All heavy atoms as atom14 arrays in JSON, in Angstrom:
{
  "sequence": "MDDKINIAINYYTTKGEEILKAVNSRANLTADEIISYGEEMAVIEYKLTALEVAKEN",
  "atom14_mask": [
    [1, 1, 1, 1, 1, 1, 1, 1, 0, 0, 0, 0, 0, 0],
    [1, 1, 1, 1, 1, 1, 1, 1, 0, 0, 0, 0, 0, 0],
    [1, 1, 1, 1, 1, 1, 1, 1, 0, 0, 0, 0, 0, 0],
    [1, 1, 1, 1, 1, 1, 1, 1, 1, 0, 0, 0, 0, 0],
    [1, 1, 1, 1, 1, 1, 1, 1, 0, 0, 0, 0, 0, 0],
    [1, 1, 1, 1, 1, 1, 1, 1, 0, 0, 0, 0, 0, 0],
    [1, 1, 1, 1, 1, 1, 1, 1, 0, 0, 0, 0, 0, 0],
    [1, 1, 1, 1, 1, 0, 0, 0, 0, 0, 0, 0, 0, 0],
    [1, 1, 1, 1, 1, 1, 1, 1, 0, 0, 0, 0, 0, 0],
    [1, 1, 1, 1, 1, 1, 1, 1, 0, 0, 0, 0, 0, 0],
    [1, 1, 1, 1, 1, 1, 1, 1, 1, 1, 1, 1, 0, 0],
    [1, 1, 1, 1, 1, 1, 1, 1, 1, 1, 1, 1, 0, 0],
    [1, 1, 1, 1, 1, 1, 1, 0, 0, 0, 0, 0, 0, 0],
    [1, 1, 1, 1, 1, 1, 1, 0, 0, 0, 0, 0, 0, 0],
    [1, 1, 1, 1, 1, 1, 1, 1, 1, 0, 0, 0, 0, 0],
    [1, 1, 1, 1, 0, 0, 0, 0, 0, 0, 0, 0, 0, 0],
    [1, 1, 1, 1, 1, 1, 1, 1, 1, 0, 0, 0, 0, 0],
    [1, 1, 1, 1, 1, 1, 1, 1, 1, 0, 0, 0, 0, 0],
    [1, 1, 1, 1, 1, 1, 1, 1, 0, 0, 0, 0, 0, 0],
    [1, 1, 1, 1, 1, 1, 1, 1, 0, 0, 0, 0, 0, 0],
    [1, 1, 1, 1, 1, 1, 1, 1, 1, 0, 0, 0, 0, 0],
    [1, 1, 1, 1, 1, 0, 0, 0, 0, 0, 0, 0, 0, 0],
    [1, 1, 1, 1, 1, 1, 1, 0, 0, 0, 0, 0, 0, 0],
    [1, 1, 1, 1, 1, 1, 1, 1, 0, 0, 0, 0, 0, 0],
    [1, 1, 1, 1, 1, 1, 0, 0, 0, 0, 0, 0, 0, 0],
    [1, 1, 1, 1, 1, 1, 1, 1, 1, 1, 1, 0, 0, 0],
    [1, 1, 1, 1, 1, 0, 0, 0, 0, 0, 0, 0, 0, 0],
    [1, 1, 1, 1, 1, 1, 1, 1, 0, 0, 0, 0, 0, 0],
    [1, 1, 1, 1, 1, 1, 1, 1, 0, 0, 0, 0, 0, 0],
    [1, 1, 1, 1, 1, 1, 1, 0, 0, 0, 0, 0, 0, 0],
    [1, 1, 1, 1, 1, 0, 0, 0, 0, 0, 0, 0, 0, 0],
    [1, 1, 1, 1, 1, 1, 1, 1, 0, 0, 0, 0, 0, 0],
    [1, 1, 1, 1, 1, 1, 1, 1, 1, 0, 0, 0, 0, 0],
    [1, 1, 1, 1, 1, 1, 1, 1, 0, 0, 0, 0, 0, 0],
    [1, 1, 1, 1, 1, 1, 1, 1, 0, 0, 0, 0, 0, 0],
    [1, 1, 1, 1, 1, 1, 0, 0, 0, 0, 0, 0, 0, 0],
    [1, 1, 1, 1, 1, 1, 1, 1, 1, 1, 1, 1, 0, 0],
    [1, 1, 1, 1, 0, 0, 0, 0, 0, 0, 0, 0, 0, 0],
    [1, 1, 1, 1, 1, 1, 1, 1, 1, 0, 0, 0, 0, 0],
    [1, 1, 1, 1, 1, 1, 1, 1, 1, 0, 0, 0, 0, 0],
    [1, 1, 1, 1, 1, 1, 1, 1, 0, 0, 0, 0, 0, 0],
    [1, 1, 1, 1, 1, 0, 0, 0, 0, 0, 0, 0, 0, 0],
    [1, 1, 1, 1, 1, 1, 1, 0, 0, 0, 0, 0, 0, 0],
    [1, 1, 1, 1, 1, 1, 1, 1, 0, 0, 0, 0, 0, 0],
    [1, 1, 1, 1, 1, 1, 1, 1, 1, 0, 0, 0, 0, 0],
    [1, 1, 1, 1, 1, 1, 1, 1, 1, 1, 1, 1, 0, 0],
    [1, 1, 1, 1, 1, 1, 1, 1, 1, 0, 0, 0, 0, 0],
    [1, 1, 1, 1, 1, 1, 1, 1, 0, 0, 0, 0, 0, 0],
    [1, 1, 1, 1, 1, 1, 1, 0, 0, 0, 0, 0, 0, 0],
    [1, 1, 1, 1, 1, 0, 0, 0, 0, 0, 0, 0, 0, 0],
    [1, 1, 1, 1, 1, 1, 1, 1, 0, 0, 0, 0, 0, 0],
    [1, 1, 1, 1, 1, 1, 1, 1, 1, 0, 0, 0, 0, 0],
    [1, 1, 1, 1, 1, 1, 1, 0, 0, 0, 0, 0, 0, 0],
    [1, 1, 1, 1, 1, 0, 0, 0, 0, 0, 0, 0, 0, 0],
    [1, 1, 1, 1, 1, 1, 1, 1, 1, 0, 0, 0, 0, 0],
    [1, 1, 1, 1, 1, 1, 1, 1, 1, 0, 0, 0, 0, 0],
    [1, 1, 1, 1, 1, 1, 1, 1, 0, 0, 0, 0, 0, 0]
  ],
  "atom14_positions": [
    [[41.8, -154.17, -63.86], [42.18, -153.91, -65.25], [43.61, -154.38, -65.6], [43.88, -154.9, -66.62], [41.98, -152.47, -65.57], [42.19, -152.05, -67.03], [40.93, -152.8, -68.01], [41.03, -151.8, -69.45], [0.0, 0.0, 0.0], [0.0, 0.0, 0.0], [0.0, 0.0, 0.0], [0.0, 0.0, 0.0], [0.0, 0.0, 0.0], [0.0, 0.0, 0.0]],
    [[44.47, -154.17, -64.58], [45.84, -154.61, -64.81], [45.99, -156.13, -65.04], [46.86, -156.56, -65.79], [46.78, -154.21, -63.56], [47.15, -152.7, -63.64], [47.04, -152.12, -64.72], [47.5, -152.19, -62.51], [0.0, 0.0, 0.0], [0.0, 0.0, 0.0], [0.0, 0.0, 0.0], [0.0, 0.0, 0.0], [0.0, 0.0, 0.0], [0.0, 0.0, 0.0]],
    [[45.13, -156.87, -64.34], [45.18, -158.33, -64.5], [44.81, -158.7, -65.95], [45.42, -159.56, -66.49], [44.23, -159.08, -63.57], [44.69, -158.95, -62.16], [45.84, -158.84, -61.95], [43.86, -159.1, -61.24], [0.0, 0.0, 0.0], [0.0, 0.0, 0.0], [0.0, 0.0, 0.0], [0.0, 0.0, 0.0], [0.0, 0.0, 0.0], [0.0, 0.0, 0.0]],
    [[43.84, -158.05, -66.52], [43.46, -158.34, -67.94], [44.59, -157.95, -68.87], [44.85, -158.65, -69.86], [42.19, -157.62, -68.3], [40.96, -158.2, -67.57], [39.7, -157.44, -68.02], [38.51, -157.99, -67.29], [37.24, -157.31, -67.73], [0.0, 0.0, 0.0], [0.0, 0.0, 0.0], [0.0, 0.0, 0.0], [0.0, 0.0, 0.0], [0.0, 0.0, 0.0]],
    [[45.23, -156.9, -68.6], [46.35, -156.49, -69.45], [47.5, -157.39, -69.4], [48.14, -157.79, -70.36], [46.79, -154.94, -69.12], [45.73, -153.98, -69.49], [48.17, -154.64, -69.74], [45.97, -152.57, -69.04], [0.0, 0.0, 0.0], [0.0, 0.0, 0.0], [0.0, 0.0, 0.0], [0.0, 0.0, 0.0], [0.0, 0.0, 0.0], [0.0, 0.0, 0.0]],
    [[47.8, -157.82, -68.16], [48.91, -158.83, -67.98], [48.59, -160.16, -68.58], [49.51, -160.81, -69.15], [49.18, -158.99, -66.47], [49.91, -157.81, -65.82], [50.67, -157.15, -66.55], [49.64, -157.65, -64.56], [0.0, 0.0, 0.0], [0.0, 0.0, 0.0], [0.0, 0.0, 0.0], [0.0, 0.0, 0.0], [0.0, 0.0, 0.0], [0.0, 0.0, 0.0]],
    [[47.31, -160.56, -68.58], [46.93, -161.83, -69.25], [47.16, -161.64, -70.73], [47.61, -162.58, -71.42], [45.45, -162.18, -68.87], [45.43, -162.56, -67.38], [44.97, -163.26, -69.78], [44.0, -162.67, -66.83], [0.0, 0.0, 0.0], [0.0, 0.0, 0.0], [0.0, 0.0, 0.0], [0.0, 0.0, 0.0], [0.0, 0.0, 0.0], [0.0, 0.0, 0.0]],
    [[46.77, -160.49, -71.31], [46.78, -160.25, -72.73], [48.32, -160.22, -73.14], [48.66, -160.79, -74.17], [46.07, -158.96, -73.12], [0.0, 0.0, 0.0], [0.0, 0.0, 0.0], [0.0, 0.0, 0.0], [0.0, 0.0, 0.0], [0.0, 0.0, 0.0], [0.0, 0.0, 0.0], [0.0, 0.0, 0.0], [0.0, 0.0, 0.0], [0.0, 0.0, 0.0]],
    [[49.1, -159.54, -72.3], [50.56, -159.47, -72.55], [51.17, -160.89, -72.62], [51.92, -161.23, -73.52], [51.3, -158.61, -71.52], [50.9, -157.09, -71.83], [52.81, -158.75, -71.63], [51.37, -156.18, -70.75], [0.0, 0.0, 0.0], [0.0, 0.0, 0.0], [0.0, 0.0, 0.0], [0.0, 0.0, 0.0], [0.0, 0.0, 0.0], [0.0, 0.0, 0.0]],
    [[50.85, -161.65, -71.64], [51.34, -163.07, -71.59], [50.9, -163.89, -72.82], [51.64, -164.65, -73.37], [50.91, -163.74, -70.31], [51.63, -163.29, -69.04], [52.73, -162.77, -69.17], [51.02, -163.37, -67.97], [0.0, 0.0, 0.0], [0.0, 0.0, 0.0], [0.0, 0.0, 0.0], [0.0, 0.0, 0.0], [0.0, 0.0, 0.0], [0.0, 0.0, 0.0]],
    [[49.67, -163.76, -73.18], [49.09, -164.38, -74.35], [49.87, -164.08, -75.65], [50.33, -164.96, -76.31], [47.6, -164.09, -74.55], [47.05, -164.59, -75.85], [46.64, -165.95, -75.9], [46.84, -163.81, -76.97], [46.11, -166.5, -77.04], [46.28, -164.35, -78.09], [45.94, -165.7, -78.14], [45.38, -166.15, -79.27], [0.0, 0.0, 0.0], [0.0, 0.0, 0.0]],
    [[50.0, -162.78, -75.82], [50.74, -162.37, -77.14], [52.23, -162.63, -77.12], [52.8, -162.96, -78.08], [50.44, -160.87, -77.36], [49.05, -160.64, -77.85], [48.18, -159.9, -77.15], [48.56, -161.23, -79.08], [46.84, -159.71, -77.57], [47.31, -160.98, -79.55], [46.5, -160.26, -78.8], [45.12, -160.05, -79.22], [0.0, 0.0, 0.0], [0.0, 0.0, 0.0]],
    [[52.75, -162.67, -75.89], [54.18, -163.01, -75.79], [54.35, -164.5, -76.15], [55.28, -164.88, -76.9], [54.72, -162.75, -74.39], [54.58, -161.37, -74.07], [56.16, -163.16, -74.17], [0.0, 0.0, 0.0], [0.0, 0.0, 0.0], [0.0, 0.0, 0.0], [0.0, 0.0, 0.0], [0.0, 0.0, 0.0], [0.0, 0.0, 0.0], [0.0, 0.0, 0.0]],
    [[53.49, -165.29, -75.62], [53.5, -166.74, -75.96], [53.27, -167.02, -77.49], [53.99, -167.82, -78.09], [52.43, -167.49, -75.17], [52.62, -167.21, -73.77], [52.43, -168.98, -75.4], [0.0, 0.0, 0.0], [0.0, 0.0, 0.0], [0.0, 0.0, 0.0], [0.0, 0.0, 0.0], [0.0, 0.0, 0.0], [0.0, 0.0, 0.0], [0.0, 0.0, 0.0]],
    [[52.36, -166.31, -78.04], [52.1, -166.4, -79.48], [53.31, -166.0, -80.26], [53.69, -166.71, -81.24], [50.9, -165.57, -79.91], [49.58, -166.07, -79.43], [49.31, -167.47, -80.16], [47.95, -167.96, -79.89], [47.74, -169.29, -80.42], [0.0, 0.0, 0.0], [0.0, 0.0, 0.0], [0.0, 0.0, 0.0], [0.0, 0.0, 0.0], [0.0, 0.0, 0.0]],
    [[54.05, -165.0, -79.88], [55.21, -164.54, -80.59], [56.28, -165.6, -80.49], [57.07, -165.89, -81.41], [0.0, 0.0, 0.0], [0.0, 0.0, 0.0], [0.0, 0.0, 0.0], [0.0, 0.0, 0.0], [0.0, 0.0, 0.0], [0.0, 0.0, 0.0], [0.0, 0.0, 0.0], [0.0, 0.0, 0.0], [0.0, 0.0, 0.0], [0.0, 0.0, 0.0]],
    [[56.44, -166.22, -79.27], [57.46, -167.23, -79.11], [57.11, -168.44, -79.92], [58.08, -169.09, -80.47], [57.58, -167.59, -77.59], [58.2, -166.48, -76.77], [58.02, -166.82, -75.28], [57.39, -167.8, -74.86], [58.53, -165.94, -74.48], [0.0, 0.0, 0.0], [0.0, 0.0, 0.0], [0.0, 0.0, 0.0], [0.0, 0.0, 0.0], [0.0, 0.0, 0.0]],
    [[55.89, -168.83, -80.1], [55.47, -169.95, -80.92], [55.87, -169.67, -82.34], [56.31, -170.64, -83.05], [53.96, -170.21, -80.73], [53.54, -170.73, -79.43], [52.05, -170.86, -79.29], [51.33, -170.48, -80.22], [51.57, -171.28, -78.26], [0.0, 0.0, 0.0], [0.0, 0.0, 0.0], [0.0, 0.0, 0.0], [0.0, 0.0, 0.0], [0.0, 0.0, 0.0]],
    [[55.61, -168.47, -82.84], [56.01, -168.11, -84.21], [57.49, -168.23, -84.43], [57.98, -168.83, -85.37], [55.52, -166.73, -84.59], [53.94, -166.79, -84.67], [56.09, -166.32, -85.92], [53.29, -165.42, -84.84], [0.0, 0.0, 0.0], [0.0, 0.0, 0.0], [0.0, 0.0, 0.0], [0.0, 0.0, 0.0], [0.0, 0.0, 0.0], [0.0, 0.0, 0.0]],
    [[58.24, -167.68, -83.46], [59.74, -167.78, -83.53], [60.26, -169.23, -83.6], [61.09, -169.57, -84.37], [60.36, -166.98, -82.39], [60.31, -165.44, -82.52], [60.92, -164.9, -81.23], [61.0, -165.0, -83.67], [0.0, 0.0, 0.0], [0.0, 0.0, 0.0], [0.0, 0.0, 0.0], [0.0, 0.0, 0.0], [0.0, 0.0, 0.0], [0.0, 0.0, 0.0]],
    [[59.65, -170.1, -82.76], [59.99, -171.49, -82.7], [59.63, -172.13, -84.06], [60.45, -172.94, -84.59], [59.21, -172.24, -81.64], [59.83, -171.99, -80.21], [59.12, -172.66, -79.19], [59.52, -172.28, -77.78], [58.73, -172.85, -76.71], [0.0, 0.0, 0.0], [0.0, 0.0, 0.0], [0.0, 0.0, 0.0], [0.0, 0.0, 0.0], [0.0, 0.0, 0.0]],
    [[58.53, -171.82, -84.61], [58.1, -172.35, -85.91], [59.06, -171.95, -87.02], [59.51, -172.81, -87.84], [56.77, -171.94, -86.22], [0.0, 0.0, 0.0], [0.0, 0.0, 0.0], [0.0, 0.0, 0.0], [0.0, 0.0, 0.0], [0.0, 0.0, 0.0], [0.0, 0.0, 0.0], [0.0, 0.0, 0.0], [0.0, 0.0, 0.0], [0.0, 0.0, 0.0]],
    [[59.46, -170.7, -87.03], [60.41, -170.24, -87.98], [61.77, -170.82, -87.84], [62.43, -171.31, -88.82], [60.53, -168.74, -88.0], [61.59, -168.15, -88.86], [59.15, -168.05, -88.49], [0.0, 0.0, 0.0], [0.0, 0.0, 0.0], [0.0, 0.0, 0.0], [0.0, 0.0, 0.0], [0.0, 0.0, 0.0], [0.0, 0.0, 0.0], [0.0, 0.0, 0.0]],
    [[62.28, -170.87, -86.65], [63.65, -171.34, -86.33], [63.73, -172.89, -86.47], [64.87, -173.34, -86.67], [64.08, -170.86, -84.94], [64.36, -169.41, -84.88], [64.68, -168.77, -85.86], [64.14, -168.86, -83.71], [0.0, 0.0, 0.0], [0.0, 0.0, 0.0], [0.0, 0.0, 0.0], [0.0, 0.0, 0.0], [0.0, 0.0, 0.0], [0.0, 0.0, 0.0]],
    [[62.68, -173.58, -86.42], [62.73, -175.02, -86.53], [62.75, -175.51, -87.98], [62.98, -176.71, -88.18], [61.62, -175.7, -85.77], [60.34, -175.37, -86.37], [0.0, 0.0, 0.0], [0.0, 0.0, 0.0], [0.0, 0.0, 0.0], [0.0, 0.0, 0.0], [0.0, 0.0, 0.0], [0.0, 0.0, 0.0], [0.0, 0.0, 0.0], [0.0, 0.0, 0.0]],
    [[62.43, -174.63, -88.91], [62.38, -175.03, -90.3], [63.46, -174.41, -91.11], [63.68, -173.23, -90.98], [60.99, -174.65, -90.89], [59.87, -175.38, -90.2], [58.53, -175.13, -90.82], [58.54, -175.29, -92.24], [57.57, -174.82, -93.0], [56.6, -174.09, -92.51], [57.67, -175.06, -94.3], [0.0, 0.0, 0.0], [0.0, 0.0, 0.0], [0.0, 0.0, 0.0]],
    [[64.09, -175.24, -91.94], [65.18, -174.74, -92.8], [64.68, -174.4, -94.19], [65.41, -173.85, -95.04], [66.31, -175.68, -92.81], [0.0, 0.0, 0.0], [0.0, 0.0, 0.0], [0.0, 0.0, 0.0], [0.0, 0.0, 0.0], [0.0, 0.0, 0.0], [0.0, 0.0, 0.0], [0.0, 0.0, 0.0], [0.0, 0.0, 0.0], [0.0, 0.0, 0.0]],
    [[63.52, -174.81, -94.58], [62.99, -174.7, -95.85], [61.8, -173.91, -96.04], [60.8, -174.24, -96.77], [62.76, -176.13, -96.47], [61.75, -176.88, -95.7], [61.35, -176.53, -94.61], [61.29, -177.98, -96.19], [0.0, 0.0, 0.0], [0.0, 0.0, 0.0], [0.0, 0.0, 0.0], [0.0, 0.0, 0.0], [0.0, 0.0, 0.0], [0.0, 0.0, 0.0]],
    [[61.75, -172.68, -95.47], [60.69, -171.82, -95.55], [60.58, -171.18, -96.9], [61.67, -170.75, -97.4], [60.74, -170.69, -94.5], [60.48, -171.04, -93.02], [60.86, -169.99, -92.06], [59.04, -171.54, -92.8], [0.0, 0.0, 0.0], [0.0, 0.0, 0.0], [0.0, 0.0, 0.0], [0.0, 0.0, 0.0], [0.0, 0.0, 0.0], [0.0, 0.0, 0.0]],
    [[59.45, -171.0, -97.43], [59.27, -170.22, -98.67], [59.27, -168.75, -98.39], [59.04, -168.39, -97.24], [58.04, -170.59, -99.44], [56.91, -170.23, -98.69], [57.99, -172.09, -99.72], [0.0, 0.0, 0.0], [0.0, 0.0, 0.0], [0.0, 0.0, 0.0], [0.0, 0.0, 0.0], [0.0, 0.0, 0.0], [0.0, 0.0, 0.0], [0.0, 0.0, 0.0]],
    [[59.41, -167.97, -99.36], [59.34, -166.5, -99.21], [57.96, -166.11, -98.68], [57.88, -165.19, -97.83], [59.68, -165.75, -100.53], [0.0, 0.0, 0.0], [0.0, 0.0, 0.0], [0.0, 0.0, 0.0], [0.0, 0.0, 0.0], [0.0, 0.0, 0.0], [0.0, 0.0, 0.0], [0.0, 0.0, 0.0], [0.0, 0.0, 0.0], [0.0, 0.0, 0.0]],
    [[56.94, -166.7, -99.27], [55.5, -166.41, -98.77], [55.38, -166.67, -97.3], [54.7, -166.02, -96.59], [54.52, -167.18, -99.6], [54.41, -166.64, -101.02], [54.73, -165.4, -101.23], [53.98, -167.39, -101.89], [0.0, 0.0, 0.0], [0.0, 0.0, 0.0], [0.0, 0.0, 0.0], [0.0, 0.0, 0.0], [0.0, 0.0, 0.0], [0.0, 0.0, 0.0]],
    [[55.93, -167.82, -96.82], [55.86, -168.22, -95.42], [56.57, -167.21, -94.54], [56.08, -166.83, -93.43], [56.38, -169.62, -95.21], [55.51, -170.72, -95.74], [56.09, -172.06, -95.66], [57.34, -172.23, -95.96], [55.41, -173.02, -95.39], [0.0, 0.0, 0.0], [0.0, 0.0, 0.0], [0.0, 0.0, 0.0], [0.0, 0.0, 0.0], [0.0, 0.0, 0.0]],
    [[57.79, -166.8, -95.02], [58.53, -165.75, -94.2], [57.78, -164.47, -94.12], [57.66, -163.89, -93.1], [59.88, -165.56, -94.86], [60.75, -166.84, -94.75], [60.6, -164.39, -94.18], [62.0, -166.81, -95.58], [0.0, 0.0, 0.0], [0.0, 0.0, 0.0], [0.0, 0.0, 0.0], [0.0, 0.0, 0.0], [0.0, 0.0, 0.0], [0.0, 0.0, 0.0]],
    [[57.2, -164.04, -95.21], [56.38, -162.81, -95.17], [55.24, -162.98, -94.26], [54.85, -162.06, -93.5], [55.93, -162.47, -96.6], [57.12, -162.02, -97.47], [54.89, -161.37, -96.64], [56.86, -161.88, -98.95], [0.0, 0.0, 0.0], [0.0, 0.0, 0.0], [0.0, 0.0, 0.0], [0.0, 0.0, 0.0], [0.0, 0.0, 0.0], [0.0, 0.0, 0.0]],
    [[54.54, -164.07, -94.32], [53.33, -164.36, -93.47], [53.69, -164.31, -92.03], [53.02, -163.68, -91.23], [52.7, -165.65, -93.87], [51.6, -165.98, -93.02], [0.0, 0.0, 0.0], [0.0, 0.0, 0.0], [0.0, 0.0, 0.0], [0.0, 0.0, 0.0], [0.0, 0.0, 0.0], [0.0, 0.0, 0.0], [0.0, 0.0, 0.0], [0.0, 0.0, 0.0]],
    [[54.78, -165.02, -91.62], [55.27, -165.0, -90.27], [55.64, -163.59, -89.83], [55.38, -163.23, -88.7], [56.34, -166.0, -90.09], [55.96, -167.41, -90.0], [56.61, -168.4, -90.8], [55.03, -167.89, -89.12], [56.24, -169.75, -90.7], [54.69, -169.25, -89.06], [55.32, -170.16, -89.82], [54.93, -171.45, -89.84], [0.0, 0.0, 0.0], [0.0, 0.0, 0.0]],
    [[56.3, -162.9, -90.75], [56.72, -161.49, -90.43], [55.5, -160.58, -90.12], [55.53, -159.79, -89.24], [0.0, 0.0, 0.0], [0.0, 0.0, 0.0], [0.0, 0.0, 0.0], [0.0, 0.0, 0.0], [0.0, 0.0, 0.0], [0.0, 0.0, 0.0], [0.0, 0.0, 0.0], [0.0, 0.0, 0.0], [0.0, 0.0, 0.0], [0.0, 0.0, 0.0]],
    [[54.5, -160.74, -90.91], [53.33, -159.98, -90.79], [52.62, -160.33, -89.4], [52.16, -159.36, -88.67], [52.29, -160.26, -91.97], [52.74, -159.64, -93.21], [51.91, -159.97, -94.39], [51.12, -160.92, -94.31], [52.06, -159.3, -95.47], [0.0, 0.0, 0.0], [0.0, 0.0, 0.0], [0.0, 0.0, 0.0], [0.0, 0.0, 0.0], [0.0, 0.0, 0.0]],
    [[52.58, -161.55, -89.12], [52.01, -162.02, -87.82], [52.73, -161.39, -86.69], [52.15, -160.96, -85.64], [51.96, -163.51, -87.71], [50.91, -164.18, -88.64], [50.93, -165.66, -88.44], [50.97, -166.19, -87.32], [50.92, -166.36, -89.51], [0.0, 0.0, 0.0], [0.0, 0.0, 0.0], [0.0, 0.0, 0.0], [0.0, 0.0, 0.0], [0.0, 0.0, 0.0]],
    [[54.05, -161.44, -86.79], [54.93, -160.97, -85.67], [54.81, -159.43, -85.54], [54.78, -158.88, -84.43], [56.42, -161.25, -85.92], [56.79, -162.7, -85.63], [56.45, -163.17, -83.93], [57.68, -162.11, -83.02], [0.0, 0.0, 0.0], [0.0, 0.0, 0.0], [0.0, 0.0, 0.0], [0.0, 0.0, 0.0], [0.0, 0.0, 0.0], [0.0, 0.0, 0.0]],
    [[54.59, -158.78, -86.67], [54.39, -157.25, -86.62], [53.12, -156.91, -85.83], [53.1, -156.01, -85.06], [54.41, -156.7, -88.06], [0.0, 0.0, 0.0], [0.0, 0.0, 0.0], [0.0, 0.0, 0.0], [0.0, 0.0, 0.0], [0.0, 0.0, 0.0], [0.0, 0.0, 0.0], [0.0, 0.0, 0.0], [0.0, 0.0, 0.0], [0.0, 0.0, 0.0]],
    [[52.05, -157.7, -86.15], [50.76, -157.44, -85.52], [50.92, -157.75, -84.0], [50.47, -156.93, -83.1], [49.63, -158.32, -86.1], [48.39, -158.29, -85.26], [49.37, -157.86, -87.48], [0.0, 0.0, 0.0], [0.0, 0.0, 0.0], [0.0, 0.0, 0.0], [0.0, 0.0, 0.0], [0.0, 0.0, 0.0], [0.0, 0.0, 0.0], [0.0, 0.0, 0.0]],
    [[51.61, -158.79, -83.6], [51.81, -159.22, -82.2], [52.64, -158.08, -81.51], [52.3, -157.69, -80.38], [52.44, -160.56, -82.08], [51.4, -161.63, -82.42], [53.01, -160.77, -80.67], [51.93, -162.99, -82.57], [0.0, 0.0, 0.0], [0.0, 0.0, 0.0], [0.0, 0.0, 0.0], [0.0, 0.0, 0.0], [0.0, 0.0, 0.0], [0.0, 0.0, 0.0]],
    [[53.7, -157.66, -82.14], [54.53, -156.61, -81.53], [53.74, -155.29, -81.34], [53.91, -154.62, -80.34], [55.83, -156.35, -82.32], [56.78, -157.54, -82.38], [57.3, -157.79, -80.94], [57.54, -156.88, -80.2], [57.52, -158.95, -80.62], [0.0, 0.0, 0.0], [0.0, 0.0, 0.0], [0.0, 0.0, 0.0], [0.0, 0.0, 0.0], [0.0, 0.0, 0.0]],
    [[52.95, -154.93, -82.34], [52.15, -153.78, -82.19], [51.15, -153.88, -81.01], [51.03, -152.87, -80.29], [51.35, -153.52, -83.53], [50.41, -152.34, -83.42], [50.95, -151.06, -83.71], [49.09, -152.49, -83.3], [50.06, -150.01, -83.63], [48.17, -151.41, -83.17], [48.73, -150.18, -83.39], [47.85, -149.07, -83.39], [0.0, 0.0, 0.0], [0.0, 0.0, 0.0]],
    [[50.52, -154.97, -80.9], [49.58, -155.17, -79.75], [50.31, -155.18, -78.39], [49.79, -154.59, -77.45], [48.83, -156.54, -79.92], [47.81, -156.45, -81.1], [47.11, -157.74, -81.26], [46.1, -157.66, -82.42], [45.25, -158.84, -82.54], [0.0, 0.0, 0.0], [0.0, 0.0, 0.0], [0.0, 0.0, 0.0], [0.0, 0.0, 0.0], [0.0, 0.0, 0.0]],
    [[51.54, -155.87, -78.39], [52.27, -155.79, -77.17], [52.67, -154.44, -76.75], [52.63, -154.01, -75.56], [53.53, -156.73, -77.28], [53.23, -158.2, -77.16], [54.51, -158.99, -77.46], [52.81, -158.57, -75.74], [0.0, 0.0, 0.0], [0.0, 0.0, 0.0], [0.0, 0.0, 0.0], [0.0, 0.0, 0.0], [0.0, 0.0, 0.0], [0.0, 0.0, 0.0]],
    [[53.09, -153.58, -77.72], [53.46, -152.19, -77.44], [52.25, -151.47, -76.93], [52.4, -150.68, -75.9], [53.99, -151.53, -78.77], [55.12, -152.28, -79.22], [54.32, -150.03, -78.45], [0.0, 0.0, 0.0], [0.0, 0.0, 0.0], [0.0, 0.0, 0.0], [0.0, 0.0, 0.0], [0.0, 0.0, 0.0], [0.0, 0.0, 0.0], [0.0, 0.0, 0.0]],
    [[51.11, -151.59, -77.58], [49.93, -150.89, -77.05], [49.52, -151.34, -75.66], [49.1, -150.53, -74.81], [48.72, -151.17, -78.02], [0.0, 0.0, 0.0], [0.0, 0.0, 0.0], [0.0, 0.0, 0.0], [0.0, 0.0, 0.0], [0.0, 0.0, 0.0], [0.0, 0.0, 0.0], [0.0, 0.0, 0.0], [0.0, 0.0, 0.0], [0.0, 0.0, 0.0]],
    [[49.68, -152.65, -75.39], [49.37, -153.06, -73.97], [50.3, -152.63, -72.99], [49.89, -152.24, -71.88], [49.36, -154.66, -74.03], [48.14, -155.35, -74.73], [48.44, -156.82, -74.92], [46.85, -155.21, -73.92], [0.0, 0.0, 0.0], [0.0, 0.0, 0.0], [0.0, 0.0, 0.0], [0.0, 0.0, 0.0], [0.0, 0.0, 0.0], [0.0, 0.0, 0.0]],
    [[51.52, -152.5, -73.35], [52.59, -151.94, -72.41], [52.26, -150.49, -72.12], [52.4, -150.03, -70.91], [53.96, -152.08, -72.98], [54.49, -153.48, -73.05], [54.75, -154.13, -71.6], [54.94, -153.37, -70.71], [54.77, -155.35, -71.56], [0.0, 0.0, 0.0], [0.0, 0.0, 0.0], [0.0, 0.0, 0.0], [0.0, 0.0, 0.0], [0.0, 0.0, 0.0]],
    [[51.88, -149.68, -73.09], [51.51, -148.24, -72.95], [50.24, -148.2, -72.0], [50.26, -147.34, -71.12], [51.28, -147.57, -74.31], [50.69, -146.27, -74.05], [52.56, -147.46, -75.05], [0.0, 0.0, 0.0], [0.0, 0.0, 0.0], [0.0, 0.0, 0.0], [0.0, 0.0, 0.0], [0.0, 0.0, 0.0], [0.0, 0.0, 0.0], [0.0, 0.0, 0.0]],
    [[49.25, -149.12, -72.31], [48.11, -149.07, -71.46], [48.41, -149.4, -70.04], [47.78, -148.9, -69.08], [47.07, -150.01, -72.09], [0.0, 0.0, 0.0], [0.0, 0.0, 0.0], [0.0, 0.0, 0.0], [0.0, 0.0, 0.0], [0.0, 0.0, 0.0], [0.0, 0.0, 0.0], [0.0, 0.0, 0.0], [0.0, 0.0, 0.0], [0.0, 0.0, 0.0]],
    [[49.31, -150.34, -69.84], [49.66, -150.76, -68.5], [50.3, -149.64, -67.74], [50.07, -149.48, -66.51], [50.66, -151.92, -68.58], [51.02, -152.54, -67.3], [51.82, -153.79, -67.48], [52.33, -154.36, -66.21], [53.22, -155.53, -66.43], [0.0, 0.0, 0.0], [0.0, 0.0, 0.0], [0.0, 0.0, 0.0], [0.0, 0.0, 0.0], [0.0, 0.0, 0.0]],
    [[51.19, -148.81, -68.44], [51.77, -147.7, -67.74], [50.8, -146.6, -67.38], [51.06, -145.93, -66.4], [52.91, -147.06, -68.67], [54.06, -148.0, -68.86], [55.1, -147.44, -69.79], [54.92, -146.25, -70.19], [56.11, -148.16, -70.12], [0.0, 0.0, 0.0], [0.0, 0.0, 0.0], [0.0, 0.0, 0.0], [0.0, 0.0, 0.0], [0.0, 0.0, 0.0]],
    [[49.83, -146.49, -68.17], [48.77, -145.39, -67.84], [47.74, -145.96, -67.02], [47.14, -145.71, -66.16], [48.1, -144.82, -69.13], [49.14, -144.21, -69.99], [50.14, -143.59, -69.51], [48.97, -144.27, -71.33], [0.0, 0.0, 0.0], [0.0, 0.0, 0.0], [0.0, 0.0, 0.0], [0.0, 0.0, 0.0], [0.0, 0.0, 0.0], [0.0, 0.0, 0.0]]
  ]
}
């Protein structure tokens, strides 16, 4: 079970890094794009937190 959790953690960490790179590489983001990226990051952070808790238990 720990392997599956670690795989999921790596996946969501990578997805978060991709979003950060996309945001940081663009200087002309619209407000809607910023909100959308922020929502995506919030979901990813929530999932990562849940996976970390599951890993500890």
